N, C-alpha and C positions, 0 to 999 in steps of 0.2 A: 460463623462460617469457618470451615476447616482450612488450615494453612496449606498453601500449595506453591512450590517453586519449581521452575524448570530451567535447565541449562542445556544448551547444545552448542558445540564447537566443531568447526569443520576445517579441514586442510584443503587448500586449493593447489598448492605447489608440492608435487610429489605425494608420497604416502607415508604413513606411520610405520616405522620399523617394528619388528617383533619386540625388541627391547623397549622401545617407546610405549608400545601397547601394554607391556608388562608394568612399566612405571605408572601408567595411567590406571591400571587395574588396582594398584595399591591405594589409590585415592578413593575408589568406590568399588565394592564387590557387586553392586546392583546395576552399575552403569552399562549402557549398550555401547560397545566399542568395536569399531571395525577399522579398516585400513585408512579411512579418511575422517572419521567422525567419532565424537564422544558425546553422549547425551545421558542425562539422569534427572530424576525428579525427586522431590522431598515433600512429605506431609508434615514432617517435623525435622528438626536439625537443619544442617546446611552442608554445602560442599566443603570437603576437607582439604581445601587448597585455595590459593589466591587466584581468581579468574584471570587477572592481568598477567600473572606469572605463567599460567597455563597457555595463554595466548602467545606470549613472547617466546615460549619454548617449543610449542607444538603446533599451533593452529594459525589460520589466516583470517577467519571470520567467526563470529559467535553471537549468540542471542540468549538473553536471560529475561524471564518475566516471573512475577509473583502475583498472586491473586489479590494482594492488597494495593496493587496499582503501580508497582515499580517495574520499569522496563529498561534494559541496558543492551545496546548493540555494540559489538566489537569489530574493529576493522584494522588489520595489520598490513603494513606496507614495507618494502625494502627501505633502508635508511637513505635519506636524500630524495625520496619521492616527493615529499611536500616541501615547497620553498619555505625558508625560514620566515618570510613575511606573513605566511598564513598561520603561524603559531599564535597570532593574536586572537584566534577564535577560542583558545583554551581559557575557559572561565572557571574550570575546576568544579562546575556544577552540571551544566548541560553537556559540556564538551571538555574532555581532558586528553592531553597528548603525552605519551610516555615514549622516551627514546633510549636506545642503547646503540652500540657501534654498528649493529646489523639492521635494526628495525625501528619503525615508527608505529606506535599503537594508538589508534583513535578510539575513544570510548564515548558514546553518546548515551545520555541518561535522561529518564523521565520518571519523576517520583510519584506523581498522582494521576494515573491514567485509569479512568472508570470503565473503559471499554472492556467487554468480555472477550477473552481469547482462549484458544486451545493450543495444544502442542503443534498441531498441523499448521496453525497460523504462524507460529515461530519458525517452523521449517520453511514455510512459504516466503517469509521475509528474508531468510538467509539467501535465497536466490537473488533478491534485490541487493543484498550486501555484496554478493559476488559480482554483480554488474557494476555497483558503485566502485568496488575495488579496481575493476578493469578500467573504468573511466578515469580514476585518479592516476593509474599507471600510464594512461594515455594523455595525461596532463589536462584532463577536463576537471577543473576544480570547482564546478558549480555547487556541488553538495556542501563544500566548505563554507560557502556564503550563506547557506540557508539558516543555520542557527544564529549566525551573526545578525542577519536581517531580522529575525524574530526578536532579538534583544533590542535592536535599534528601533523597531516599530513600537516596542514597549517603553521607549524613552530613555534607555540607558546610554550613558556616555562611553563610547567604545574606542579602542585603538583602531587606526585606519587599516584597511585592506587594499591591496593593489586593485586598481580599476581596470579590469580586463574585459574586452568586448565579447563575452560569451553570450549565447542566445538564451536569454532567460524567458523568452516567450514560448519556447518549445523545450520544456524540460523532458528528460527521458522518463520512461516508466519507472525506473528505480528511484530517480530523484523525486518524482511525484509521490511514490509510496513512502519515501523518507519524510517528505513534507507532511503527508497525512498522519503518519505515526507520531511525529514529534510536534504536531500542531503548529506548523509554520503557516502564517497567514499569507494567502496568495496575494493580498494587497501589498505586502512588503516586497514580494518578488516582482510584482508588476511595477512598483515604484522604481526599483533598480533598472528594470528594462526601459522605463521612460527616461531615466537619467542618462543611460547609455546612448540614447538617440540624440541627445542634445549636448553632450559633454565629450571632450577628447578623452580617449582611453587607449590602452595598449591592445594591439591586435592579438588574436589567439595564435600562439606559437606552438604548433604540434609538428613533430618530426616523424614521418613514416618511412622507415627503411624497407627496402626490398629484401626478400630472403637472401639474395646474393650479398647485399651490403651487410646484413646482420652476420653472416658467416665470415665475411672478410674482416669484420670488427673483432672477431674472437682471436685471441692469441693461441699458440700451440698448447700452452699450459691450460688455458680455458677449455679448449677442445678435449684435452685429456681428462680434465675434471668432469666435464659433462658426460663423457663416455663411462667414467667410473660410476657416476650417479645413475646413469641408465642401467648399468649392469647390477648395481646395488638395489635400486628401487623397482626395476622392471618397466619404468616409464618415466617420462620427463614432462614437466609443465612448461609452457612457453615462457611464463614469468621467470622460471629458474634460469633460462637461457638469457633473457633480457637483462636480468640482474648483473650478468657478467659484462655485457656490452654497454650498460647504461653509463652515460657520462655524468660525473658529479654535477649537481646543479650549482652553478655559480650564483653568487648574490647579484641579482639583477638591479640595474639602476632604474628603478621605477620612478617615473615622473608624475603619473596620474594615480590619485588615491581616492578611495571611497571612504567617506566619513558619514556618521549618523546625521550630522548637520546638513550635509549636501542633499539628503533625501527628504528633508522636512517639507519642502514645497510640493513634493510629489505624492505624499501620503494621501491628501484629500482627492487629488486627481485620480490616483490609482483606485481608491475606494469607490469613487463614483463610477469609474469605468467597469469595475468588477460587478457592481450592483446592476448596471445596465445589462451587462452580459448575462448575469444570472436571471434577470427578469425576462430577457429575450429567450433564454433557454427554457424557462418555465412555460412561457407562452407557447413555444414550439412544442413542448412536451404535451401540454394540455390539448393543443390542436390535433396532434397526432393521436392522442387517446380518444378524442371525439370521433375522428375518422374511423379508427379501429372499432369503436363501440357501435357506430352507425352500421358499419359493414356487418358486424356480428348480429345486430338486431334485424337487419334486412334478411340475413340468412335464416334466423329464427322465424321471421314472419313468413318467408317462403315455404317453410316446413311446419307451419303452425299446427296442422292437424296431428302430426307426429308428436309435437310437444304437448298438446292437450291429452293425447293418449298416455304419454309418459307421466304426466301429473296425476291422472286417474289411477294408473298402476301403482304409483308410489303411495297415494292415499289409501289404497286398498290393502297395503301391507300392514298398516295399523301400528307402527312403532315410531318412536321419536325421530330417528335419523331419516326415515322415509318421509315423515311429515315435513322435516326441514327441507328435504330435497324437493318435495312437491311445492312448498312455498316458494323456493328459489325459482323453479320452473315457471310458476304462475306470475311471479314478479317480472321475470324476463319477457314473458309473453305480453304482459301489460305494457312494458316499455317498447316492445316491438310494434304492437298495434299503435301506440301513441306516436312513435317515430314515423310511421307510415300513414298518419292522419286517418286512422281507421278505428279509433277508440270505441265508437258506437257499436262496432261489430264484436267487440270484446265482451260487452256487458251480458248479452244473452247466454253464451256458453259459460261464462263465469257464474252467473246466477244458477244455472243448471248444476254446475259443479258444487256450489254451496248447498243447494237443496239436497243433492245426492248424498252429501257427506255431513249433513248438519248434526248428526249424532256423535260425530267425532270431535268432541269438545276441544281436545288438545290441538287438533288441526285448525279448527275454526278460530281458536285464540291466536294462533300464529298468523292467521290471515286477516286479523282485525284491521291492521293499518291499511292493507291493500283494499279491503272491502270499503273502508271509508273513502279512499281515493276513487274507487269505481262508482260508488253511490254519489260522490260529489260531482262526477263527470256525466252522470246519467241525465239524458234529456228530459 
């Protein structure tokens, strides 16, 4: 199998300046570069730059995949967005966190993913990364728990995380997409939700400022800086404004902590609950399919004369695809008669059809299984 690698990085806050785009062009002459994005693929060789450095310097979200199974998602935040207590999720394997004085870069990695994907799938997941970034900026830290929970479920002994009463029963679409991509067991998430219902925890603390309050929080220098950015870039992202009014996160005095050991008793309970829900969902799906099938077959039975005519026309065309279509029509007619307890009425027109087309050996061969059913039900 030929090698294939794909990179795409996007900017969420502001746009790339002409100089920045020129700098990016020196990295690759083939890359697609516009005011907010850089993307490139390779059948051999690799990116002539460090992806982490590109992210820290130019972009806010990024996605990489290779057809041998490696997947990496990048998510950059203003420095101080993540409380220091959540740095415990950094295992330098699935999750790594890089910081400088301005930013925090989260890198999520998957080394052996056998699922097939295309460039459009990567672009689609970037929309989820954008949503996850917005959630983290709003102090919704649920995505940070997910890789930690996966490792805890696998029996690893981990550093503790703050136990905050987020709603893990109703993950957002972006969080569910992240869990699916990185193979996070839903049982692990459910166990945490169960723990939160029976253990003391910190309340979710999110501050929502009105537009007036946000403007009031800006100094004159900050307002001047924003106006300069607006004239320079032609537009401003809300995050760029919020970075200026964001108060530094103080080290919180957490009293309640989440440990792998505290989840032990909930693993089997969560697993059983998930199994019951999946079984119920499967039963509901099958019941719905039965209703839809019966409705469809009743419609066929009501128009059975038309379907017999269609089967005959297909047979008379005399080629393989038409024979396949005729076989499909006759099988559905058989099911429709059977569903309406009128199978005896099916036998005579079916025998006439077989007699009329008995020289079409390829068609008769296709109908052998149905013929056996019909003859088996013959009075």
